[in-house]
LOSE-718087 format. One record per residue: x, y, z of N, C-alpha, C in turn. Coordinates in steps of 0.02 Angstrom, whole numbers, plus 32768, in hexadecimal, padded with zeros to 4 digits. Last residue first. Layout:
<sites>
XYZXYZXYZ
...
</sites>
This chain:
<sites>
204C868ED1C920638688D184202B868FD151
201B868DD248202A86CED22B203E86CAD1E1
20128608D2661FD4862DD2601FDF8671D23F
209C85E6D272207385CAD23D203485F4D231
20C1862AD2E520E2863AD2A520B88621D26B
206C85E9D34120678631D33720878646D2F4
209E8567D339205A8575D322205085BFD316
2121857BD36E21168561D32B20D18570D310
210485A7D3F1212A85D2D3C3211E85BCD37B
20C28534D421209F8574D41E20C285A4D3EE
212A84D5D41B20EE84CDD3F220C9850FD3EA
217E8509D47C21968504D437215A84FDD408
212D84F7D4EE2143853AD4D9215A853BD491
2128846CD4F120EA8492D4E620FB84D9D4D0
21AD8451D5102192843AD4D021528460D4BF
21B18488D59121DC84A3D55C21C18490D518
21578430D5D121478477D5CC2171849AD597
219F83B9D5C7215F83BFD5A4214B8408D59D
220A83DAD61A221783CAD5D421D683D0D5AB
21CA83E8D69521EA8423D67621F78417D62C
21318385D69021778392D6A2219083D2D680
209F8365D6D020B9838DD69820FF83A4D6AD
204182D4D6FC207A8301D707208C8326D6C7
1F8F82CCD7101FCD82B6D6F0200482EAD6FA
1F0E82E4D73F1F4582E2D76E1F8682C8D751
1EA382F9D6EE1EB682B3D6F91EF182ACD72A
1E8F8384D6E71E568357D6F31E6A8311D706
1F1283C0D6DD1EDD83DDD7061EA783AAD719
1F5D836DD6871F788383D6C71F3F8397D6F6
1F088361D61B1F1D8324D63E1F3A8335D683
1EFE83E9D5F41EC383C3D60B1ED58385D631
1F838403D5CE1F64842AD6031F288404D620
1F9083A3D5681FBF83A4D5A01FA183C9D5DB
1F2883C7D50F1F278386D5321F568386D56E
1F538445D4E51F12843ED5071F1083FDD52E
1FCB841FD4A71FCB844FD4DE1F8B8447D508
1FA083C9D4431FD183B2D4741FD083DED4B2
1F51841DD3F51F3183E8D41D1F5F83CBD451
1FA78465D3AB1F8A8487D3E61F678454D413
1FBD8416D33F1FEC840FD3761FD58436D3B4
1F66843DD2DF1F508406D30B1F7F83FED346
1FA98490D28D1F8984AED2C71F6D847AD2F7
1FCD8442D2201FFE844DD2551FE1846DD294
1F4D844DD1DA1F64840ED1F81F9A8419D22D
1F3E84D4D1AA1F1184B6D1DC1F30847AD1FF
1FA284EAD14A1F9B8517D1841F7584F3D1BC
1F928487D0F01FD68493D1081FD884C5D142
1F0F8494D0CB1F1F845ED0FA1F658467D115
1ED0853AD0C41EFB8506D0A91F0B84D2D0DF
1E238558D0EF1E6B8566D0F71E93852CD0D9
1D9F8532D0E31DAE8579D0E21DF9858AD0E3
1D8C84AED0F51D7084CBD0B81D838514D0AF
1DBE8499D1741DE88488D13A1DCD84A4D0F9
1D4D84C0D1C01D8B84E7D1C21DB884D9D186
1CF78456D19F1CE4849BD1901D2284C8D18F
1D4283EDD1D21D3483EFD18A1D1F8436D175
1D3C840BD25B1D7D840BD2381D728410D1ED
1CB683F6D2781CD18439D27E1D138440D258
1CB3836AD2621C868397D23D1CA283DED23E
1D13833DD2BE1D1D8331D2761CF18360D24C
1CDA8360D3371D198380D3221D268376D2D8
1C6B830BD33D1C608353D3351CA08376D31E
1CB28292D34F1C85829BD3151C7B82E6D308
1CF682ADD3C81D1A829ED38B1CEF82AAD34D
1C8B82BCD4211CB782F6D4131CDF82EBD3D3
1C5E8238D4211C32826ED4071C5B82ACD3F6
1CC981FAD45F1CBA81E9D4191C8D821DD3FA
1CBD8237D4DE1CF9823FD4B51CED8230D46C
1C3F8208D5091C4B8250D4FF1C87825DD4D3
1C5E8180D5111C288196D4E41C3181E1D4D5
1CBF818AD5741CD18170D5311C9C8185D4FE
1C7781BAD5E31CAE81E2D5C61CC281CAD580
1C18814ED5F31C038190D5DC1C3C81BBD5C2
1C2A80ACD5BD1C4B80E0D5E51C378125D5CA
1BFD804CD5671BCD8067D5971BEC809BD5C6
1C678021D51D1C318043D4FA1BFE8062D529
1CB37FDAD57B1CCC8019D5601C938042D541
1C607F6BD58F1C747F94D5C81C8C7FD9D5B0
1C5B7F38D50E1C1E7F50D52D1C2E7F7FD568
1CE27F12D5001CC47F43D4D21C857F61D4EF
1CEA7EB1D5631D137EEDD5681CF77F24D53C
1C957E52D52C1C837E71D56C1CAC7EB1D578
1CE07E33D4B71C9B7E4DD4B31C887E71D4F4
1D5D7E06D4E41D5A7E3FD4B71D147E5ED4B6
1D777D95D5331D5C7DD1D5531D517E0DD523
1DA87D29D4E81D707D1ED5161D517D5FD52F
1E137D56D4A11DDB7D3AD47B1D9E7D33D4A8
1E427DEED4F31E4C7DA8D4E31E0F7D91D4BB
1E8C7E88D51F1E5C7E63D4F71E717E1BD4EC
1E9B7EE5D59F1EBF7EACD5861E8E7E80D561
1EA57F86D5DB1E7F7F59D5AF1EAE7F23D594
1EA27FCAD67D1ECA7FB3D6441EA27F80D61C
1E04801ED6A21E447FFED6B31E687FE8D674
1D8F8067D69F1D8D8020D68E1DCC7FFCD6A6
1DB780E7D6C11D8080C8D6E71D7D807DD6DB
1E168100D6611E2B80FFD6A71DF680DCD6D1
1DC68105D5F01DF180CAD5F91E0D80C7D640
1D878181D60A1D608143D6041D8A8105D60D
1DF481D7D6061DCD81D1D6441DA38192D644
1E1781C5D5801E4581B0D5B51E2181A9D5F7
1DA881FED5421DB881B7D5361DE7819DD56C
1DB48282D5711D7B8259D5851D88820FD57A
1E2C82A7D5311E2782A8D57A1DED827ED593
1E07829BD4AA1E3D8273D4C51E39826FD511
1DA182FBD4A21D9282B5D4951DC88288D4B2
1DE9836FD4B81DB8835AD4EB1DA68310D4E1
1E2E8370D43D1E538369D47C1E248353D4B5
1DC48381D3E41DEE8346D3DE1E14833AD41F
1D9683FED40D1D6A83C4D4121D928383D40E
1E08844BD3EC1DF28445D4321DC48408D43B
1E09843ED3601E438428D3881E2E841CD3D0
1D8F847AD33F1D9C8434D32D1DD58417D356
1DAA84FBD36F1D7484D4D38D1D7D848AD37D
1E108521D3161E1F851BD35E1DE984F2D382
1DC98523D29C1E0484F8D2A41E1184ECD2EE
1D658582D2B91D54853DD2A51D8E850DD2B1
1DB785F2D2D81D8785D8D3081D728590D2F8
1DF98609D2611E2085F3D29A1DF285D5D2CF
1D878636D21B1DAA85F9D2061DD485DDD23F
1D6C86ABD2631D398675D25E1D5A8633D24B
1DE186F9D2501DCE86E2D2931D9B86A8D291
1E4286C4D1BF1E1886F2D1E51E0186D1D226
1EE486B2D18A1EAB868FD1A41E8286C0D1CD
</sites>
């Protein structure tokens, strides 16, 4: 995989991870969602007007476009497993931006993912 192809794949992964973090930030602002027949519309409006959710959905759309470009250049058996880098980005982002805990077990798992992606990228 050349650097440009890796750039498209990695950019798609990063945009997807940022989308997750923004969606979580938006739901944090709204609170726990409990849909009922009476509140589904007002809850939908509340969610649709949250800037982090709008940003997250925009990142998703852009990530799909970039991902398709990357997939046109590399085998899906290489590209798809690289999505696991999103776990690492999300764990770091959730810790840094959202104050979520990152335990020793999670750090070990992240280390294993890094080794796996490195082996995959070299194949």
